[in-house]
N, C-alpha and C positions, 0 to 999 in steps of 0.2 A: 725516101723513107716511107715505111708503111704507117698506117694509123696505130698499129700495135706498138711499133718502135717509138712513136711519139708518146704513147701512154707510158711506156717504160721510162722514157726520159723525164716525163712529168713526175712519175712516182719517185724517181731518184732525186730530182730537184726538191720535191716536197720533203723527203727524208733528210736531205742535207740541210734544208732550211729549218726543219724542226730541231735538229741537233745543234745547228750553228747559224744564227741569224745573219751575221755579217759575211762569213765565208759563203754561205748559201746564196746570199744576195749577189755577191761578186760573181759567183759561178752562173747564177741565173741571168745576170746582165750580159755576160759574155756569150752564153749559149743562146739567149734570146736574139742577140745581134746576129750571130752566125746563122741561126735558123731563119731569121727574117731575110737575110741575104740570099740563102739557098732557095727559099720559097717565094721570094719577092713579096714579102709581107711588111706591113708597117706595125712594129711592136706596140705602138700606142693604141692603134685602132683594132688590131688583130692579135692580141696577146695569146701566147700559147699556155702560159702558166700565170695565175694571178696570186698575189700575196697580199695579206693584210699587214700593216705595220712594217713596211720596208724601212731599214735604217736610213738615216739621212745621208746624202752624198758626202757631207763633211765627215761623218763617222766612218764611211767607207774609205775616204782618202786617208784619214788618220790611221785606220787599220792597215791599209796597204803600206804606208810609210813605216809604221812600227814593225810590220812583218819583215820589211827589207832591212831595217836597222838590226833586228834580232838575228836574222839570217846571216848578215855580214859581220856580226859582232862589233857594231859601231856605237860608241858612246854618243849620247845626245844631250844637247842643251835644250831644256824644256821649261816652258812656263805653264803653270796649271793651278787650279784651285783644289787643295787637298780635300775640302768638303765645302758645302754651300755656305757655311757660316765662317769660314776661314779666309784670310787674305790670300791674294795671288802669290805664288812662290816660284822662284827661278832656281833650278838645280841642274847639276850634271848627273845624268842617270845612265847606268849601264843596263840596257834592257835584256831580260832573259826570256820571259814568257808573256803570252796574252792568255788571260784566264776569264772564262765565262762563269760568273757566280750569280746564281739565280738568273735574272734577265739582264744583268749589266756586264759589261766587259771591262777588264782591268789590265793595266800594264804592271807586271811584276819585275822588279829590278833592284839595283843598288844605287843609293844616293851617295856619291863619293864626296859631296860637299859636307854632308853630315854623318858620313860613315854608318849608314843604316839601310835596312831593307825598306822598300816602298811598295805599296799597292795603290796605284793611281787610277781612278776612273777615267777611261779613255774619253768619255764625253766631257770631262773637265779640263782637257788639254786645250790650251789657247794657242800655243806656238811650239814648234820643235824643229830642230835642225841638227846636223852632225856637229859634234863638239870637236873642234880643230885642236890638234896637238895633245889629245888626251888618250892615254893607253887604256885599252879595254881591261876591265877587272872580271875574271871568270866567275861564274855563279858559285857562291858558297852559302848564299842566303836561303835558297829554296831547293834542298836536296830532293830529287824526284823519288828516291826510294822511300824517304820519310813521308812525302806527300801522298804517295799511293798507298802506303801502309795505313795512313789515317783515313783515307777515303774509300778503300775497298775492303769489304769484309770477306772472310773466308768461311765457306760452308762446311 
């Protein structure tokens, strides 16, 4: 790889990182490992791209697991804190989307125990696993057409 190609990779990673902290971090970690192997570098002492405020490894693991549950349409049994001042809650959630709202990430889904839509801060999730024997409920809580109509203005 040429120096120019490395600069393009760095620019792309910074753009991804700017628009999506967690996904950008996962891509950065994977690419950094591959480049380190290719160039025989130690990413800790010879980093190619530097980031401030990299999400915690726990948040990255949660994000990966949630992404897989959403992709495979798998209901999850989840333990989480709805907010800082509320008690811990256990529910069966049908996951639909991961939403970045300001600087926080949320799981959007359907709570089948309470028959309601939910917006759960990913950082408030304590435990999650596949809900055995539960049929997946397709998304009716977050219609994308309505979502984009509210968030995109026409000129």
